[in-house]
C-alpha positions as CSV (number, residue, x, y, z in Angstrom):
1,X,-172.2,83.9,-88.1
2,X,-173.9,83.2,-91.4
3,X,-175.0,79.6,-92.0
4,X,-176.6,77.7,-94.9
5,X,-179.6,75.4,-94.6
6,X,-177.4,72.6,-93.4
7,X,-175.9,74.7,-90.7
8,X,-172.5,75.1,-92.3
9,X,-170.7,78.5,-91.7
10,X,-170.4,80.6,-94.9
11,X,-167.4,82.7,-95.9
12,X,-167.7,86.4,-95.3
13,X,-166.5,87.1,-98.9
14,X,-167.9,85.2,-101.8
15,X,-166.1,84.1,-105.0
16,X,-168.2,85.9,-107.6
17,X,-166.5,88.7,-109.6
18,X,-168.5,91.5,-108.1
19,X,-167.1,90.7,-104.7
20,X,-163.7,92.0,-105.9
21,X,-165.3,95.5,-105.9
22,X,-166.4,94.8,-102.4
23,X,-162.8,93.8,-101.4
24,X,-161.5,97.0,-102.9
25,X,-164.1,99.0,-101.0
26,X,-163.1,97.3,-97.7
27,X,-159.6,98.9,-98.3
28,X,-161.3,102.3,-98.4
29,X,-161.9,102.7,-94.7
30,X,-163.8,105.9,-95.1
31,X,-166.4,104.0,-97.1
32,X,-166.3,100.6,-95.4
33,X,-166.3,101.6,-91.7
34,X,-169.4,103.8,-91.8
35,X,-171.4,101.3,-93.8
36,X,-170.3,98.4,-91.7
37,X,-171.0,100.3,-88.4
38,X,-174.4,101.4,-89.6
39,X,-175.4,97.8,-90.5
40,X,-174.2,96.5,-87.1
41,X,-176.2,99.2,-85.4
42,X,-179.4,98.2,-87.3
43,X,-178.8,94.6,-86.5
44,X,-178.2,95.4,-82.9
45,X,-181.6,97.2,-82.8
46,X,-183.4,94.3,-84.4
47,X,-181.9,91.7,-82.1
48,X,-182.5,93.9,-79.0
49,X,-186.1,94.5,-79.9
50,X,-186.8,90.8,-80.3
51,X,-189.8,89.7,-78.2
52,X,-189.9,86.3,-76.6
53,X,-190.9,83.8,-79.3
54,X,-190.8,86.3,-82.1
55,X,-188.8,85.5,-85.2
56,X,-186.1,88.0,-86.1
57,X,-185.6,88.4,-89.8
58,X,-183.5,90.8,-91.9
59,X,-185.0,91.5,-95.3
60,X,-181.9,92.8,-97.2
61,X,-184.1,95.0,-99.4
62,X,-186.1,96.6,-96.5
63,X,-183.2,97.3,-94.2
64,X,-181.1,99.2,-96.8
65,X,-183.0,102.6,-96.4
66,X,-182.5,102.8,-92.6
67,X,-178.8,101.9,-93.1
68,X,-178.3,104.5,-95.7
69,X,-180.2,107.0,-93.5
70,X,-177.6,106.6,-90.8
71,X,-174.7,107.5,-93.1
72,X,-173.5,111.1,-93.7
73,X,-174.5,112.7,-96.9
74,X,-170.8,112.7,-98.0
75,X,-170.7,108.9,-98.0
76,X,-172.7,108.5,-101.2
77,X,-170.6,111.1,-103.0
78,X,-167.4,109.4,-101.8
79,X,-168.8,106.0,-102.9
80,X,-169.7,107.3,-106.4
81,X,-166.2,108.7,-106.8
82,X,-164.5,105.5,-105.7
83,X,-166.9,103.5,-107.8
84,X,-166.1,105.6,-110.9
85,X,-162.4,105.3,-110.3
86,X,-162.5,101.5,-109.8
87,X,-164.9,101.1,-112.8
88,X,-162.4,102.9,-115.1
89,X,-159.9,100.0,-114.7
90,X,-162.6,97.3,-114.1
91,X,-165.5,97.9,-116.4
92,X,-167.3,94.9,-114.9
93,X,-167.9,97.0,-111.7
94,X,-170.0,99.6,-113.5
95,X,-173.3,97.8,-112.9
96,X,-172.8,97.4,-109.2
97,X,-175.0,99.8,-107.3
98,X,-174.6,101.2,-103.8
99,X,-177.5,98.9,-102.9
100,X,-175.5,96.0,-104.1
101,X,-172.5,97.0,-102.0
102,X,-174.9,97.3,-99.1
103,X,-176.1,93.7,-99.7
104,X,-172.5,92.5,-99.8
105,X,-171.7,94.4,-96.6
106,X,-174.8,93.0,-94.9
107,X,-173.6,89.5,-95.9
108,X,-170.1,90.3,-94.6
109,X,-171.3,91.7,-91.3
110,X,-173.6,88.7,-90.6
111,X,-170.8,86.3,-91.5
112,X,-167.8,88.0,-90.0
113,X,-169.0,90.4,-87.2
114,X,-172.1,89.0,-85.7
115,X,-171.9,86.4,-82.9
116,X,-175.5,85.2,-83.6
117,X,-176.3,82.4,-86.1
118,X,-178.1,83.8,-89.2
119,X,-179.7,81.5,-91.8
120,X,-179.1,82.3,-95.5
121,X,-182.1,81.5,-97.7
122,X,-181.4,79.0,-100.5
123,X,-180.0,80.3,-103.8
124,X,-182.6,82.1,-105.9
125,X,-184.8,83.1,-103.0
126,X,-185.2,86.6,-101.7
127,X,-182.4,87.6,-99.3
128,X,-184.3,87.4,-96.0
129,X,-181.9,86.3,-93.3
130,X,-183.3,84.5,-90.2
131,X,-181.9,84.5,-86.7
132,X,-181.6,80.8,-85.9
133,X,-179.3,80.9,-82.9
134,X,-178.4,83.2,-80.0
135,X,-175.1,84.9,-79.6
136,X,-172.5,82.7,-78.0
137,X,-171.0,85.7,-76.2
138,X,-172.3,88.6,-74.1
139,X,-172.9,92.0,-75.7
140,X,-169.7,93.3,-74.2
141,X,-167.8,90.4,-75.7
142,X,-169.6,91.0,-79.0
143,X,-168.5,94.7,-79.0
144,X,-164.9,93.7,-78.2
145,X,-165.0,91.1,-81.0
146,X,-166.2,93.8,-83.5
147,X,-163.5,96.1,-82.3
148,X,-160.8,93.4,-82.9
149,X,-162.3,92.6,-86.3
150,X,-162.0,96.3,-87.2
151,X,-158.4,96.4,-86.1
152,X,-157.7,93.3,-88.1
153,X,-159.3,94.7,-91.2
154,X,-157.4,98.0,-90.8
155,X,-154.2,96.1,-90.5
156,X,-155.1,94.0,-93.6
157,X,-155.8,97.3,-95.6
158,X,-152.5,98.8,-94.4
159,X,-150.6,95.6,-95.4
160,X,-152.2,95.6,-98.9
161,X,-151.1,99.2,-99.3
162,X,-147.5,98.3,-98.3
163,X,-147.5,95.3,-100.7
164,X,-148.8,97.6,-103.5
165,X,-145.9,100.0,-102.8
166,X,-143.3,97.4,-102.6
167,X,-144.5,95.3,-105.5
168,X,-143.3,91.8,-105.9
169,X,-140.0,92.3,-103.9
């Protein structure tokens, strides 16, 4: 769960225009699932390695390289192709880098997938997320929750494809 400085939960998908590219990429399971899984694995490691009394932080700029290192080489080529195709019809997407997509997926994972409470820094500050509360569930329940979230997202993607085929009927 991602929370603001007042402790209010934040939406996994923001309102800004560049998040529309992120929503389109979520529909491309071959792009979204590996990136999402890689981020969850990195967060799992950070949380598991936490020593008693030690603060757990995720610097969004520092954790990008390990996440990308876990992805297959084909992922970047597939991302570039998808990005080019989407940018052809949405020129505003051209300036969004793979690192930007990573940042949005990190936000999404912390807000939608993770059972822990992660504090978002105030607007304008560097994106360093802080663990402020433990998971409300066991790691087994957390894994089950992530699996259910993946099923939900797959079903949403399939529904969007069906709606696109059927149109406004």
